[in-house]
C-alpha positions, 0 to 999 in steps of 0.5 A, spaced: 500 500 500 502 507 499 500 509 506 505 509 511 508 508 506 505 512 501 502 518 505 503 524 501 509 526 496 512 529 502 513 522 505 518 520 499 524 523 500 531 522 496 533 515 499 537 509 496 534 506 489 537 501 485 535 505 478 541 508 475 542 513 469 540 510 462 541 512 455 535 516 452 531 513 447 526 519 445 525 517 438 520 521 433 514 520 438 518 523 444 518 530 442 522 533 448 521 528 453 527 523 450 533 527 453 535 531 446 535 537 450 529 541 448 523 542 453 518 544 448 512 541 449 514 537 455 511 538 462 516 540 467 514 537 474 516 537 481 518 530 484 523 526 489 527 520 487 522 514 489 524 509 495 524 503 491 525 501 483 519 503 479 516 496 479 508 495 479 509 489 485 515 493 489 512 500 489 508 503 495 509 510 495 507 516 492 513 518 487 514 511 484 507 510 484 506 517 480 511 514 475 507 507 474 500 511 473 503 514 467 507 508 464 502 502 466 494 501 465 491 495 468 484 492 468 481 497 471 482 505 472 480 510 477 476 515 474 480 522 475 474 526 476 470 521 481 475 515 483 470 510 480 473 504 478 472 503 470 474 498 465 481 500 462 484 493 459 478 489 461 473 488 456 469 484 462 470 481 469 464 477 470 462 472 476 456 468 478 458 467 486 463 473 488 469 468 488 470 465 481 471 471 476 473 470 468 477 476 465 476 478 458 481 483 455 480 488 450 484 486 444 490 490 441 493 493 447 501 493 446 507 495 451 511 501 449 516 496 446 511 494 441 510 487 444 502 485 445 499 485 452 496 478 453 492 474 459 499 471 460 502 478 461 497 479 467 498 472 470 505 472 469 506 478 473 501 476 478 505 470 480 511 474 480 508 479 485 506 474 489 512 469 490 515 470 497 522 469 494 521 475 489 521 479 495 515 484 492 513 489 498 506 489 494 505 481 494 499 481 499 495 484 494 494 477 491 493 474 498 485 473 496 487 469 490 487 461 491 494 458 492 497 464 496 499 461 502 503 456 498 507 461 494 507 466 500 507 462 506 508 465 513 513 461 515 518 457 511 519 456 503 514 456 498 511 450 496 509 452 489 511 458 484 504 459 481 498 461 484 493 455 483 487 460 482 490 463 476 488 460 469 490 462 462 484 460 457 486 464 451 490 470 449 485 475 451 482 471 457 484 468 464 480 466 470 481 467 477 479 463 483 479 467 490 480 463 497 474 466 499 468 470 497 470 478 495 464 482 492 469 488 491 475 485 489 474 487 481 474 494 484 481 493 487 484 492 480 486 499 478 492 499 483 498 498 480 500 492 483 496 488 478 499 491 472 501 487 467 508 485 465 512 484 458 516 478 456 522 483 457 521 483 464 522 476 465 528 475 460 532 481 464 529 484 470 535 488 472 535 491 465 528 492 465 528 496 472 533 501 469 528 503 463 521 500 465 517 498 459 509 499 460 503 499 457 501 506 459 500 513 455 508 514 457 514 511 456 520 512 460 526 515 456 531 516 462 532 516 469 538 520 473 538 519 480 538 526 484 536 529 477 530 527 473 526 522 469 524 523 462 518 520 459 515 521 452 509 519 449 508 511 448 506 511 441 503 504 442 498 506 447 491 504 446 487 507 451 483 513 450 487 518 454 492 519 450 497 525 452 496 532 450 503 534 451 509 531 448 512 528 455 513 529 462 520 531 465 520 529 473 525 534 476 528 531 483 528 536 488 530 535 496 526 541 498 519 544 497 521 551 498 526 550 492 521 547 488 516 553 489 521 558 488 522 555 481 515 554 479 514 562 481 521 563 476 518 559 471 523 553 471 517 548 473 510 547 470 507 543 476 508 542 483 503 538 487 503 539 494 506 546 496 510 548 502 506 549 508 509 556 509 507 558 502 499 556 502 497 562 505 499 566 499 500 561 494 493 563 490 496 570 490 503 569 488 501 564 482 496 569 480 490 564 481 494 558 478 492 554 484 489 548 486 486 546 493 481 540 493 479 534 497 483 528 496 483 520 499 489 522 504 489 521 512 494 523 516 495 520 523 500 518 529 500 511 531 503 508 537 508 502 538 503 497 541 509 492 541 512 496 547 510 494 554 508 502 556 503 502 551 499 495 552 493 494 557 487 498 559 490 504 562 495 505 556 488 505 552 485 510 556 492 514 555 491 514 548 484 516 547 486 522 552 492 524 548 487 524 542 482 529 546 488 533 548 490 535 540 486 541 538 486 539 530 482 545 528 487 550 531 493 546 528 490 545 521 488 553 521 494 555 523 499 551 519 495 549 513 490 554 511 484 551 509 488 545 506 486 540 511 480 538 515 480 535 522 479 528 522 473 524 525 474 517 522 479 513 519 477 514 512 476 520 508 470 524 505 472 523 498 469 516 499 462 519 501 457 515 505 456 510 499 464 508 499 464 507 507 465 514 510 461 516 516 462 523 519 463 523 526 464 516 527 470 517 532 465 521 537 468 525 543 475 521 542 477 526 536 474 532 539 478 537 543 477 537 550 483 539 554 480 538 561 477 531 560 483 529 556 488 531 562 483 527 567 483 521 563 491 521 562 492 522 570 487 517 572 491 512 568 497 513 571 500 519 567 504 519 561 509 513 560 515 515 564 512 522 564 514 524 557 512 522 550 515 524 543 512 524 536 517 521 531 518 523 524 522 524 518 523 532 517 527 532 510 521 534 506 514 537 508 512 540 514 512 535 519 516 538 524 511 544 524 505 540 525 508 535 530 511 541 534 504 544 534 501 537 536 506 537 542 504 544 544 497 542 544 498 536 549 503 540 553 498 546 554 493 540 556 497 537 561 500 544 564 507 541 562 512 544 557 516 538 556 511 533 557 511 532 549 517 533 544 519 532 537 524 527 535 526 529 528 529 523 524 533 526 518 531 522 512 525 518 510 529 512 509 532 512 516 525 513 519 521 508 515 527 503 517 526 504 524 518 503 524 519 497 520 524 494 525 519 496 531 524 501 534 519 506 536 518 508 543 513 513 543 508 516 538 510 516 530 507 519 524 503 515 519 498 516 514 495 513 508 493 515 501 488 511 498 490 505 493 483 505 491 476 508 493 474 503 498 473 503 506 477 496 506 483 500 503 483 505 509 482 499 514 485 492 512 492 494 510 493 498 517 489 494 522 488 487 520 493 482 524 500 482 521 497 486 515 503 489 511 502 496 513 500 495 520 506 499 523 503 499 530 502 492 530 495 492 532 491 486 533 484 484 535 480 478 533 473 481 532 476 486 528 479 481 523 473 477 523 468 483 521 473 484 516 473 477 513 465 477 513 465 484 510 469 481 504 464 476 503 458 480 503 455 484 498 457 492 497 452 495 502 453 489 508 460 490 507 461 497 508 456 496 514 461 491 517 467 495 516 464 501 519 463 496 525 470 494 525 472 501 525 468 503 531 472 498 535 479 500 532 477 507 534 475 505 541 482 502 542 485 507 538 492 504 536 492 510 531 490 517 532 486 520 526 489 528 525 486 531 519 484 529 512 488 532 507 487 536 501 490 535 494 494 542 493 498 544 487 501 550 483 502 551 476 506 556 471 502 560 466 506 555 460 501 550 461 493 549 462 488 543 463 492 542 470 488 538 475 489 533 480 485 526 481 482 524 487 489 521 489 492 528 489 496 526 483 496 530 477 493 528 471 499 529 466 495 526 460 490 532 460 496 538 461 497 542 455 503 546 454 503 553 450 
């Protein structure tokens, strides 16, 4: 998932990646995107180096995900206006029992190297992504397909190399058998982990990683770590959303403010996620070329439930008290100037009631009540050791500012200037390593940017026992049971069960909901047609260069 992992662009700082500089291959259809030196017709956009090589089943953060969105199309695509899952490469996905599915592909699709996209392109990619020994971080996306326990056992070596639930019927048809009923499963298939892969990937993966070959509207021409990635039109692209520009250059920055300055100077065309310190004046600075709209992003802070200080009923009471000690309204108003909204549940308003969002589900626990908060914390014995810290990387974004503001709110509530303090970690890579290795002692920053617009995506990856993005290591058998039952239910019943599970999670408070995050962006007068999709990612294909 792109959550804790893929929260916002600011999560993904310049950390080690395996990609290396490659030669340019723009060709006649590439325009200025091929590395020939010209930027005519090419959109210049703010970017940071991705955490991992750009690979469908091994990318779960925003910057790498941004490239996958441009270079791949799966069975489904999420509508850039509504987030609704719509058929992309799928001609149809049929089922009579919500467990056995027949997938038919639209004919005529090709990868950017000219080779055809077939049923095998999907089946081979999914088998590769699921296999334990391939060490793909998005492997759990295939856990509902029959045979996953054999190719990706919890312990020991795989007993099979292929998912038994996948069968190729003909060039454009394959079947999928799930290990349980999952009525909403087709809606998940717009996520990049389910993208097809060409034969070139399996012949020489290392070469492919240096210059990924996909079936999306753009193709990668070159990537130089710390500098830029250049993409140009994919002349073989068969989808309806063909680029209205000649290409995109993703220019690497390690500081938001530098990017914003370059945008104002006309050296950049698109900056998504503006610096917090510039939000107040961005609309004026950019002469109205500013976007601020709801997005499927939630910011939270989590507790290390593996630490003895945060276990038990008293610790649970302290967690709820800390949530009530945070003045969300003040923090979002002072720092974010209308680009954040205090959270009252663990999903996002972007889902709407039909998608599972339920305003106020958190109740009084997410409301600022300093008197009650102080009493709850004191009655439970006070903060562990008398003090707490909030940890996050601070190399990008406004994390230090909001953490300090949250700590100030907690300190004011408890009447102690040093009760809460910020523990800054220099880089995102170091921070995520510490989280993954269970080194957190106090609160730590987490967040979630939806992979697909379902309540299931906001809950199961983060709060199901041993789920991939369950950084707090929360576990509740009743929650697991409700989620399992939800996945077997029809849409309406499924949402109700997920909401029941969420209410239990909120009562136990393994993570404190802070605020829903809007997508915001600025653009230059050199381009038009700039918009963000519900995931807060620019719709690059629609951007025109003047």
